[in-house]
C-alpha positions as CSV (number, residue, x, y, z in Angstrom):
1,X,0.6,-0.1,-0.3
2,X,1.4,4.1,-0.5
3,X,-0.2,7.2,0.7
4,X,1.0,10.2,0.9
5,X,2.5,11.7,4.3
6,X,5.1,13.1,6.0
7,X,8.1,12.8,7.7
8,X,9.5,14.9,10.9
9,X,12.1,15.1,12.6
10,X,16.0,16.3,15.1
11,X,18.6,16.9,13.3
12,X,21.8,18.7,15.0
13,X,19.1,20.9,17.0
14,X,16.8,21.7,14.5
15,X,13.7,19.6,12.9
16,X,13.8,18.3,9.9
17,X,10.7,17.6,7.9
18,X,10.2,15.9,4.3
19,X,6.4,15.3,2.7
20,X,6.4,12.1,0.1
21,X,5.1,8.7,-1.0
22,X,4.7,6.5,2.0
23,X,4.9,2.5,1.1
24,X,3.1,0.5,4.1
25,X,5.3,-2.3,4.3
26,X,2.2,-5.2,5.1
27,X,3.1,-9.3,5.6
28,X,5.5,-10.0,2.0
29,X,5.2,-7.5,0.3
30,X,7.0,-6.7,-2.5
31,X,9.2,-3.5,-1.7
32,X,9.4,-1.3,-4.5
33,X,13.1,0.1,-5.9
34,X,12.8,3.1,-5.8
35,X,11.2,3.5,-2.2
36,X,12.6,6.1,-0.6
37,X,9.7,6.3,2.7
38,X,8.7,3.1,5.0
39,X,6.1,3.1,7.9
40,X,5.7,-0.6,8.8
41,X,2.4,-2.2,9.4
42,X,0.9,-2.9,13.1
43,X,0.4,-6.1,11.8
44,X,4.0,-7.3,10.8
45,X,5.6,-8.4,14.3
46,X,8.9,-9.5,11.9
47,X,10.5,-8.4,9.5
48,X,11.9,-10.8,7.4
49,X,15.7,-11.4,6.2
50,X,16.7,-8.7,3.9
51,X,13.4,-7.5,3.2
52,X,14.8,-4.1,1.9
53,X,18.0,-6.0,0.6
54,X,19.4,-2.6,-1.7
55,X,17.3,-0.2,-1.5
56,X,19.7,2.6,-2.4
57,X,16.8,5.4,-2.3
58,X,15.3,4.8,1.4
59,X,15.9,7.8,3.6
60,X,13.4,6.3,6.6
61,X,12.0,4.2,8.3
62,X,8.8,4.3,10.6
63,X,8.4,1.6,13.2
64,X,6.2,0.8,15.5
65,X,5.7,-0.6,19.5
66,X,4.7,-4.2,18.4
67,X,7.4,-5.1,16.6
68,X,9.0,-8.1,17.7
69,X,12.3,-8.6,15.3
70,X,14.4,-7.6,12.8
71,X,16.4,-10.0,10.7
72,X,19.6,-9.9,9.3
73,X,20.3,-8.1,7.0
74,X,16.7,-6.7,6.9
75,X,18.2,-3.6,5.7
76,X,21.2,-4.4,3.9
77,X,22.9,-1.9,1.4
78,X,20.0,0.5,2.3
79,X,23.1,3.1,1.9
80,X,20.7,6.4,1.8
81,X,19.0,5.3,5.8
82,X,19.6,8.4,7.8
83,X,16.6,7.7,10.7
84,X,14.3,5.0,12.0
85,X,12.1,6.0,14.3
86,X,8.4,4.3,16.1
87,X,5.2,5.4,15.6
C-alpha cells in the first residue's frame, strides 16, 4: 500500500520535515526498488531477512511498538538510510 504522508525528525538541533510517498510495508510485501519512505504496518511483527535489501534510496522508516524482531540483513545495502523512528 502506498500513501501520501510526511516525516519529521530532529537533526543537529533543527527540526527537519519532508513530504512524500510513503510505502506501507505489510507481511510478504514486495518493496519497490525506488522506495524512499516506509511505515511498517502494525500487522507486521517480524521484518524478514533481506526484506529491504539494496533499496538504495530508502531514507526513513517508521516502526511500531509491537514489532518483535528485525531479522539478519533486513536493511543491508540501504546506503541512504538516515533514520529509524517509532510511531
